[in-house]
N, C-alpha and C positions, 0 to 999 in steps of 0.2 A: 409713327405715322403709318408705315406699311402694316403694322400690326392692327391698327384701327381699321384700315381699308380692308384687310383680309377678314376680320371678324364681321364687318358690315356686309361684305360680299357673301360670306358663308351664311349669315343670317338671311340675307335676301334670297339666296338659292334654296334654302330650306323652306322659307315662306312661300316661294313659288311652287314648290312641290306640294306643299299642303294645300295651297290654293287650287291646284289642278285636281287634287283628290276631292276637295269640297265641291268643285264645279261638277265633277263626274257624279258625286253623290246627289247633288241637286238635280242633274239631268235624269238620273235613275228615278228619283222621287217624282219628277214631272211625268215620266213615262208611266209609272204606276198610277199616278193621280189622274191620268186622262179619263179613266172610267169612274172616278169619284166625283160626287157633287160637293162643292165647297160648303163646309159646315155640317155635312151629313154625318161624318164620323169626327167628332170633336178632337179626339187625340191625334188622328191623322192630320187634321188641319193645323193643330198646334205644332206638330213635328215639322210640317212644311214651313210654317211661319218662322220657327226657330232656325231651321236650316237656311232659309233665305236671309235672315238677319245675320247669321254667322258668316255666310258667304260675303255679304256686304261689308261687314266689319273687317273680315280678313282681307278682302280686296283693298280696302283703304289702308290697312296696315302694311300690306305688301307694297303698295304704291309709295308710301312714306319711306319704306326701306330702300326702294329703288331710287328715289330722289336723294336719299342719303349717300348711296353709292356713287351716284353721278356727282354730287357736291364734293365728295372726297376726291374723285378723279380730277375735277376741275381745279380744286385747291392744290392738288399735287402737281398738276401740269403748270400752274402759275408760279410755283416756287422752284 
């Protein structure tokens, strides 16, 4: 049980770090994109769309891992 809780916590922590890096990358993209028109440079627009989709996916994945950590703690405290 503690092994399962430790691996879930470690996975959650690594996902949070990756999440922060992705959000920083998205913020940097948005700063660069301020001077660009949407669709003006197709590859630049595609990169932004992919980055936004990746951040969204990773955020949901990180939230799932956080809920798993919470569930393991609740289950452990009840036993």
